[in-house]
C-alpha positions as CSV (number, residue, x, y, z in Angstrom):
1,M,56.0,-130.7,-62.0
2,K,54.4,-127.6,-63.5
3,V,54.4,-127.4,-67.3
4,G,53.6,-124.5,-69.6
5,L,52.8,-124.5,-73.3
6,V,53.5,-121.6,-75.7
7,L,51.9,-121.5,-79.2
8,A,53.4,-119.1,-81.7
9,G,51.5,-117.4,-84.5
10,G,51.8,-118.4,-88.1
11,G,48.5,-118.6,-90.0
12,S,47.6,-122.0,-91.4
13,R,50.9,-123.4,-90.1
14,G,49.1,-123.5,-86.8
15,A,47.8,-126.9,-87.8
16,Y,51.2,-128.2,-86.7
17,Q,50.3,-127.3,-83.1
18,I,47.3,-129.5,-83.2
19,G,49.6,-132.4,-84.0
20,V,51.8,-131.4,-81.1
21,W,48.7,-131.5,-78.8
22,K,47.8,-135.0,-80.1
23,A,51.3,-136.2,-79.2
24,L,51.3,-134.6,-75.8
25,S,47.9,-136.2,-75.1
26,E,49.1,-139.6,-76.3
27,L,52.2,-139.3,-74.1
28,N,50.0,-138.3,-71.2
29,I,51.9,-135.0,-70.7
30,D,49.0,-132.7,-71.4
31,K,47.5,-133.3,-68.0
32,Y,50.6,-131.6,-66.4
33,I,50.1,-128.4,-68.4
34,E,48.9,-125.7,-66.1
35,V,49.3,-122.6,-68.3
36,V,49.1,-122.0,-72.0
37,S,49.7,-118.8,-74.1
38,G,49.3,-118.0,-77.8
39,T,49.5,-115.3,-80.4
40,S,47.1,-115.0,-83.3
41,I,46.4,-118.5,-84.6
42,G,48.3,-119.8,-81.6
43,A,45.8,-118.0,-79.3
44,L,42.9,-119.7,-81.1
45,N,44.7,-123.1,-80.5
46,A,45.3,-122.2,-76.9
47,M,41.6,-121.5,-76.4
48,L,40.8,-124.9,-78.0
49,F,43.3,-126.5,-75.7
50,L,41.5,-124.9,-72.7
51,Q,38.3,-126.5,-73.9
52,G,40.0,-129.9,-73.8
53,N,38.4,-131.5,-76.9
54,F,41.2,-132.6,-79.3
55,N,38.8,-134.2,-81.7
56,L,36.8,-131.0,-82.1
57,A,40.0,-129.0,-82.6
58,E,41.1,-131.4,-85.3
59,E,37.7,-131.3,-86.9
60,I,37.7,-127.5,-87.0
61,W,41.1,-127.3,-88.6
62,C,40.4,-129.9,-91.2
63,S,37.3,-128.0,-92.3
64,L,38.8,-124.5,-92.5
65,T,39.1,-122.7,-95.8
66,K,41.0,-119.6,-96.9
67,E,37.8,-118.0,-97.9
68,E,36.5,-118.3,-94.3
69,I,39.6,-116.8,-92.8
70,L,40.8,-114.3,-95.4
71,P,38.1,-113.7,-98.1
72,L,40.5,-111.7,-100.3
73,E,41.7,-112.1,-103.8
74,E,45.2,-113.6,-103.8
75,K,46.7,-110.5,-105.5
76,D,45.2,-108.2,-102.9
77,L,46.3,-110.5,-100.1
78,I,49.9,-110.6,-101.4
79,V,50.1,-106.8,-101.8
80,K,48.8,-106.0,-98.4
81,G,50.8,-108.9,-96.8
82,I,54.0,-107.6,-98.3
83,L,53.4,-104.1,-97.1
84,F,52.7,-105.3,-93.6
85,F,55.4,-108.0,-93.3
86,L,58.1,-105.7,-94.7
87,G,57.2,-103.1,-92.2
88,A,56.9,-105.6,-89.4
89,K,60.6,-106.1,-89.5
90,N,61.3,-102.5,-88.7
91,M,60.0,-101.2,-85.3
92,S,60.4,-97.6,-86.3
93,F,58.1,-98.3,-89.2
94,I,55.6,-99.9,-86.9
95,K,55.5,-97.1,-84.4
96,K,55.2,-94.5,-87.1
97,Y,52.7,-96.1,-89.5
98,I,50.7,-98.8,-87.7
99,P,48.6,-96.4,-85.6
100,T,47.5,-94.6,-88.8
101,V,46.2,-97.8,-90.4
102,V,44.2,-99.0,-87.4
103,K,41.0,-98.5,-89.5
104,G,42.6,-99.8,-92.7
105,G,41.0,-103.2,-92.5
106,T,37.5,-103.9,-93.6
107,L,37.2,-107.7,-93.9
108,S,34.4,-109.6,-92.1
109,R,35.2,-111.9,-89.2
110,E,32.4,-114.3,-90.1
111,G,34.9,-117.2,-90.6
112,L,36.2,-116.8,-87.1
113,N,32.6,-116.4,-85.8
114,D,31.7,-119.7,-87.3
115,I,34.6,-121.3,-85.4
116,L,33.7,-119.6,-82.1
117,K,30.1,-121.0,-82.4
118,K,31.7,-124.4,-81.7
119,V,33.4,-123.3,-78.5
120,D,32.0,-123.9,-75.0
121,F,33.0,-120.7,-73.3
122,K,31.9,-122.0,-69.9
123,K,34.6,-124.6,-70.2
124,I,37.1,-121.9,-71.0
125,K,36.2,-119.8,-68.0
126,N,36.1,-122.9,-65.7
127,S,39.3,-124.5,-67.0
128,K,42.0,-125.2,-64.3
129,I,44.5,-124.3,-67.0
130,K,45.3,-120.6,-67.1
131,G,45.2,-119.2,-70.7
132,F,46.8,-116.1,-72.2
133,A,46.3,-114.4,-75.6
134,T,48.7,-111.8,-76.9
135,C,47.5,-108.6,-78.5
136,T,49.3,-105.4,-79.6
137,S,48.0,-102.1,-78.0
138,I,47.6,-99.1,-80.2
139,P,49.2,-96.5,-80.4
140,E,51.7,-97.6,-77.7
141,I,52.7,-100.7,-79.7
142,K,53.1,-102.8,-76.6
143,A,52.2,-106.4,-75.9
144,Q,49.2,-107.0,-73.8
145,Y,48.7,-110.5,-72.4
146,F,45.0,-111.2,-71.7
147,N,44.2,-114.0,-69.2
148,I,41.2,-115.2,-71.1
149,N,39.8,-117.3,-68.3
150,E,38.9,-114.0,-66.5
151,Y,36.6,-112.5,-69.2
152,S,33.1,-112.9,-70.4
153,E,32.3,-114.7,-73.7
154,E,31.9,-111.4,-75.6
155,I,35.2,-110.1,-74.4
156,I,37.0,-113.3,-75.1
157,K,35.7,-113.1,-78.7
158,Q,37.0,-109.5,-78.9
159,I,40.4,-110.7,-77.6
160,L,40.6,-113.4,-80.3
161,Y,39.6,-110.9,-83.0
162,A,42.3,-108.6,-81.7
163,T,45.2,-111.1,-81.5
164,S,44.6,-112.0,-85.2
165,A,43.8,-108.6,-86.5
166,V,46.4,-108.2,-89.2
167,P,46.9,-104.5,-90.1
168,L,45.5,-103.4,-93.5
169,I,43.3,-106.5,-93.6
170,Y,41.2,-106.5,-90.4
171,D,39.8,-103.7,-88.4
172,S,41.2,-103.3,-84.8
173,P,38.8,-104.3,-82.0
174,I,38.5,-102.0,-79.0
175,I,38.7,-103.5,-75.5
176,D,38.3,-101.2,-72.5
177,N,38.7,-98.1,-74.7
178,I,42.0,-99.3,-76.1
179,S,42.5,-100.5,-79.8
180,Y,44.4,-103.7,-80.4
181,L,46.0,-105.4,-83.4
182,D,47.7,-108.8,-84.1
183,G,49.9,-109.8,-81.2
184,G,52.5,-111.0,-83.6
185,I,53.6,-107.4,-84.3
186,V,55.4,-107.3,-80.9
187,D,55.5,-110.9,-79.5
188,N,54.8,-113.8,-81.8
189,V,56.2,-116.3,-79.4
190,P,54.6,-115.3,-76.0
191,I,56.8,-117.0,-73.5
192,Q,56.7,-114.2,-70.9
193,P,53.2,-114.8,-69.5
194,V,53.9,-118.5,-69.1
195,Y,57.4,-117.9,-67.6
196,G,55.7,-115.5,-65.1
197,E,53.7,-118.5,-63.8
198,H,56.9,-120.2,-62.6
199,C,56.8,-123.3,-64.7
200,D,59.4,-126.0,-64.3
201,I,59.2,-126.8,-68.0
202,I,58.0,-124.6,-70.9
203,I,57.2,-126.3,-74.2
204,V,57.4,-123.8,-77.0
205,V,55.8,-124.6,-80.3
206,Q,57.2,-122.4,-83.1
207,L,56.1,-122.3,-86.7
208,S,59.1,-121.0,-88.7
209,A,62.6,-122.2,-89.2
210,D,64.2,-118.9,-88.5
211,S,62.6,-118.4,-85.1
212,H,65.0,-119.0,-82.1
213,I,64.8,-118.4,-78.4
214,N,67.5,-117.0,-76.1
215,T,66.9,-119.3,-73.2
216,E,69.3,-117.3,-71.0
217,M,66.4,-114.7,-70.8
218,Y,64.4,-117.3,-68.9
219,P,66.5,-118.6,-65.9
220,N,65.2,-121.2,-63.5
221,T,63.1,-123.1,-66.0
222,N,63.7,-125.6,-68.8
223,I,62.5,-124.7,-72.3
224,I,61.8,-127.4,-74.8
225,Q,61.5,-126.1,-78.3
226,I,59.5,-127.9,-81.0
227,N,59.8,-126.1,-84.3
228,S,58.0,-127.0,-87.5
229,E,61.1,-125.7,-89.4
230,E,58.9,-125.3,-92.4
231,G,60.5,-123.8,-95.4
232,E,58.1,-124.2,-98.3
233,G,55.2,-122.9,-96.3
234,A,57.0,-120.1,-94.5
235,D,56.0,-117.4,-97.1
236,L,52.8,-115.5,-97.0
237,K,51.0,-117.8,-99.4
238,G,52.1,-120.8,-97.4
239,M,50.7,-119.2,-94.2
240,M,47.3,-118.9,-96.0
241,D,47.3,-122.5,-97.4
242,F,44.2,-124.1,-95.9
243,N,44.1,-127.0,-98.3
244,T,42.8,-130.0,-96.3
245,D,45.7,-132.3,-97.4
246,V,48.2,-129.6,-96.4
247,I,46.5,-129.2,-93.0
248,R,46.5,-132.9,-92.4
249,K,50.2,-133.2,-93.3
250,R,51.1,-130.3,-90.9
251,I,49.1,-132.0,-88.1
252,S,50.9,-135.3,-88.8
253,K,54.3,-133.5,-88.8
254,G,53.6,-131.8,-85.5
255,Y,52.7,-135.2,-84.0
256,K,55.8,-137.0,-85.3
257,D,58.2,-134.2,-84.3
258,T,56.8,-134.1,-80.8
259,I,57.0,-137.9,-80.3
260,Y,60.6,-137.8,-81.5
261,K,61.5,-134.8,-79.3
262,I,59.7,-135.7,-76.1
263,K,59.5,-139.5,-76.0
264,P,63.0,-139.7,-74.3
265,I,61.5,-137.8,-71.3
266,M,58.9,-140.5,-70.7
267,D,61.4,-143.0,-69.4
268,L,62.6,-140.4,-66.9
269,T,59.1,-139.5,-65.7
270,R,58.3,-143.2,-65.2
271,N,61.3,-143.6,-62.9
272,I,59.6,-141.1,-60.5
273,D,57.1,-143.8,-59.5
274,K,59.7,-146.6,-59.5
275,D,62.3,-144.8,-57.5
276,K,61.0,-142.2,-55.0
277,A,64.7,-141.3,-54.3
278,I,64.8,-139.4,-57.6
279,S,64.5,-135.7,-56.8
280,K,62.7,-133.1,-58.8
281,L,66.1,-131.3,-59.3
282,S,67.9,-134.4,-60.6
283,L,64.9,-135.1,-63.0
284,L,65.1,-131.5,-64.4
285,D,68.8,-131.8,-64.8
286,S,68.3,-135.0,-66.8
287,I,65.7,-133.4,-68.9
288,K,67.9,-130.4,-69.6
289,T,70.7,-132.8,-70.8
290,I,68.4,-134.6,-73.2
291,F,67.0,-131.4,-74.8
292,N,70.3,-129.6,-75.1
293,R,72.4,-132.4,-76.5
């Protein structure tokens, strides 16, 4: 059984994905995951997943502050955020204006650097799990899915800078002579690279209530959607809320939602060992029934 994991972007709401990871580990499902992809904060979580140290990931998240990630005055953050997110809903706007603001960001990445100091890049490169990070190439405005296991420590850092490089706020990193920005501009829920690895099941962790997947675009696989369905934190300020209590609540919600959603599958998987007559196809059909009811 080959399982893939997709982690969407969504700022501080990414703490929810750490709770999902905790549940997957407790349910002993994480060991079946062979490929993981992420965009923006989801890419950072994907990298932490490749490292395989949940306690470290939780520690990192519970110690984050907005000042580390976005050292902007709230007023400036809101103005720049509104400009970007209004434009991000219009692809013609993106293609016309985003290439001209590639150098519009000036904020330091010291906060992300502090996080990366806690990462063992040898474990990332040697992980048996394949990992992808989504970036947006400029000026083409196309998704680029980097297989981060294949790159050096310095290039991995540049990829992580790029996937979270929000226009007007951060400068755009250059990788192999190409400029990149936040992957969420074109693909905030990067299913494609995981689907391309021919997974039997793809677990997609989304971070907004209005995000939905057309599963018909991904035949011959079963997609399990776990969605934070967060309303109050779905605005820009909510995405930048790194209050420790809020982070812990989001981790807890991710854990509880995943237990509720995936626990029914455990009885089915246990039956594999009890009854060898159960075929892979019949198991997948049963899973599909559970998650589409």
